[in-house]
C-alpha angles and dihedrals in degrees: 000000000000119000120233090256091050090051091051092049091048092050090049089051091058095036094244140116142224094264094055120121122243090255091051092049092047094050093045091051095053091049097050109029115059127220103238140153104195094125088068089058091046092052092242111146118240109244128220092194109110093212092054091047090051090052091051101042101031105022098040094028095233129142130226143195130269101293092047099042098042092038093056093039089055089054090051093049092048091049088053091053103263123141104234131182123191114225131197116230135183137186132230089247093052109024095186123129115246092023088129137014125227130179127226111203124192114225136173088257094050135276119325134191118239124190123167091162102075101091094265096305091127115046092169135033120260126226113244091241122122111246143060120316105185108286091354134072133200117203137178133211110179109300091345124090128193140187128215139186126224112244135172087267095049132264116351118196118227112172136015120198146158128225093246107135114242134195119234092244091054086078095054099090092051090045089056088055090052090050101045115016116099088222092061116112089218093055088057099043134056101206139183125168132176133175113239135170107296097016137314141318118217144180121203117175092328097317111121119203134179124188110269096007135095117266122253125214110217135198115236090260092050090047090053090050093049090050088060100037100042105022101031091234122146112186121210088234138348119274092220 
């Protein structure tokens, strides 16, 4: 549970306010708090303590990956009076429960999916209604739901999930896999992503990309500088 002062600091971090709508909070979050996994490469354990996550993401102005970002965002929404359920999601490439966290938020217009831990792929929540929603799709197969993104080759699925409520700590074992297993994507990739005007900026193992512009290959020192200048991230120490 976040305290009132923690809520105010969090809202200040994303440039929002207590009267903001869910969509406004979601968009503000993706534009100010980067998706990033550098703690994994620094050997710093991922915490499932909301206070410690608040200190990292709000106090030290870092980012995080899905469990951290959606976990803390859920705490913010609950503190603001929203009814939030954590959901376990998995992809076709990695069909393991708890591989990703999604949030189901009750609204006056029906349940919506929130996800600020996808590297900026969702700037706004999606209604939990089967069908096309602009460049996104929500589908249902029995008790399983899925989301997909429109591409040049048609619809590409990203995550499959059920509506079974989960506790935050249910995701901890899979998070440990992401942190430590050599097969983990995050062990192999230093990643930072942030939504900006006109698209996204991203770092992936020292390759910097910005929507619509050529990629740049950076030295470790240049990568560290870009983390600070473009993503607002100051690491406690270099990874190299």
